[in-house]
C-alpha positions as CSV (number, residue, x, y, z in Angstrom):
1,X,121.2,47.2,117.4
2,X,123.8,46.1,119.8
3,X,126.6,47.5,117.8
4,X,130.2,47.4,119.0
5,X,132.7,49.7,117.5
6,X,136.5,49.4,117.6
7,X,139.3,47.1,116.6
8,X,139.6,43.5,117.8
9,X,143.2,44.0,118.9
10,X,142.2,46.5,121.5
11,X,143.6,49.5,119.6
12,X,141.4,52.5,119.1
13,X,140.4,53.0,115.5
14,X,140.7,56.8,115.9
15,X,144.0,58.8,115.9
16,X,143.3,60.1,119.4
17,X,145.3,59.1,122.4
18,X,143.6,57.3,125.4
19,X,142.4,60.0,127.8
20,X,142.1,62.6,125.0
21,X,138.7,64.4,125.6
22,X,137.9,64.2,121.8
23,X,137.9,60.4,122.1
24,X,135.0,60.4,124.5
25,X,132.8,62.1,121.9
26,X,133.3,59.1,119.6
27,X,132.2,56.5,122.1
28,X,128.6,56.1,123.4
29,X,128.0,56.6,127.0
30,X,125.9,53.8,128.5
31,X,122.9,56.1,128.5
32,X,123.4,57.0,124.8
33,X,123.8,53.3,123.8
34,X,120.7,52.4,125.8
35,X,118.7,55.2,124.1
36,X,119.9,54.3,120.6
37,X,119.2,50.6,121.2
38,X,115.7,51.1,122.7
39,X,114.6,53.5,120.0
40,X,115.8,51.2,117.3
41,X,114.0,48.2,118.9
42,X,110.8,50.3,119.2
43,X,110.9,51.3,115.5
44,X,111.4,47.6,114.5
45,X,108.7,46.3,116.8
46,X,106.2,48.9,115.6
47,X,107.0,48.0,112.0
48,X,106.6,44.4,112.8
49,X,103.1,45.1,114.2
50,X,102.1,46.1,110.7
51,X,103.9,43.5,108.6
52,X,106.7,40.8,109.0
53,X,110.2,42.3,109.1
54,X,112.8,41.4,106.5
55,X,115.4,38.9,107.7
56,X,118.0,41.6,108.7
57,X,115.6,43.6,110.7
58,X,114.1,40.5,112.3
59,X,117.7,39.5,113.4
60,X,118.3,43.0,114.9
61,X,115.1,42.9,116.9
62,X,115.7,39.3,118.0
63,X,119.3,40.3,119.1
64,X,117.9,43.1,121.3
65,X,115.3,40.7,122.8
66,X,117.8,37.9,123.4
67,X,120.2,40.3,125.1
68,X,117.6,42.0,127.3
69,X,114.3,40.1,127.7
70,X,115.3,37.0,129.7
71,X,117.2,39.0,132.3
72,X,114.6,41.8,132.3
73,X,117.3,44.4,131.9
74,X,116.6,48.2,132.4
75,X,116.7,48.5,128.6
76,X,114.0,45.9,128.2
77,X,111.8,47.6,130.9
78,X,112.3,50.9,129.1
79,X,111.4,49.3,125.8
80,X,108.2,47.8,127.2
81,X,107.1,51.0,128.8
82,X,107.6,53.1,125.7
83,X,106.2,50.4,123.4
84,X,103.0,50.3,125.4
85,X,102.8,54.1,125.5
86,X,103.4,54.5,121.8
87,X,101.3,51.7,120.2
88,X,98.0,53.4,120.8
89,X,98.9,56.7,119.3
90,X,100.4,54.9,116.2
91,X,97.2,52.9,115.7
92,X,95.1,56.1,116.1
93,X,97.2,58.0,113.7
94,X,97.0,55.3,111.1
95,X,93.2,55.0,111.6
96,X,93.0,58.7,110.9
97,X,94.9,58.3,107.6
98,X,98.5,58.9,108.5
99,X,101.0,56.6,106.8
100,X,102.3,53.9,109.1
101,X,106.0,54.8,108.7
102,X,105.2,58.5,109.3
103,X,103.2,57.6,112.4
104,X,106.2,55.5,113.7
105,X,108.6,58.4,113.0
106,X,106.4,60.9,114.8
107,X,106.0,58.5,117.8
108,X,109.7,58.0,118.0
109,X,110.1,61.7,118.2
110,X,107.6,61.8,121.0
111,X,109.1,58.9,122.9
112,X,112.8,59.9,122.4
113,X,113.1,62.4,125.3
114,X,111.4,60.0,127.7
115,X,113.6,57.1,126.5
116,X,116.7,59.2,126.9
117,X,115.7,60.3,130.4
118,X,114.8,56.7,131.4
119,X,118.1,55.4,130.1
120,X,120.1,58.2,131.9
121,X,118.3,57.3,135.1
122,X,119.0,53.6,134.6
123,X,122.7,54.3,133.9
124,X,122.9,56.1,137.2
């Protein structure tokens, strides 16, 4: 979830020059990174509500929590708000016969605009 792209020697992995407008399209803005990380954490947490996650997914969710929960970061607050908002509709959809994964996918679609807006506001 907290993925970092680039080369360890500080060189860009792309062929663009620093300051090249096309380079900006490759890198996430803080709001985009927040949105991606929160949506990924939501998907993992909702899956965990049904069944234990595999080790890789469990590590990804734990990394998000470790990076955000203790300090109560904006990303964590956004995660909590949207997790609370989305859990009920997922439970209801599953109770009405929708597959759990399909219900999660639909709820991610529902929450994505709000997560993006919240992340943009948090990024300032």
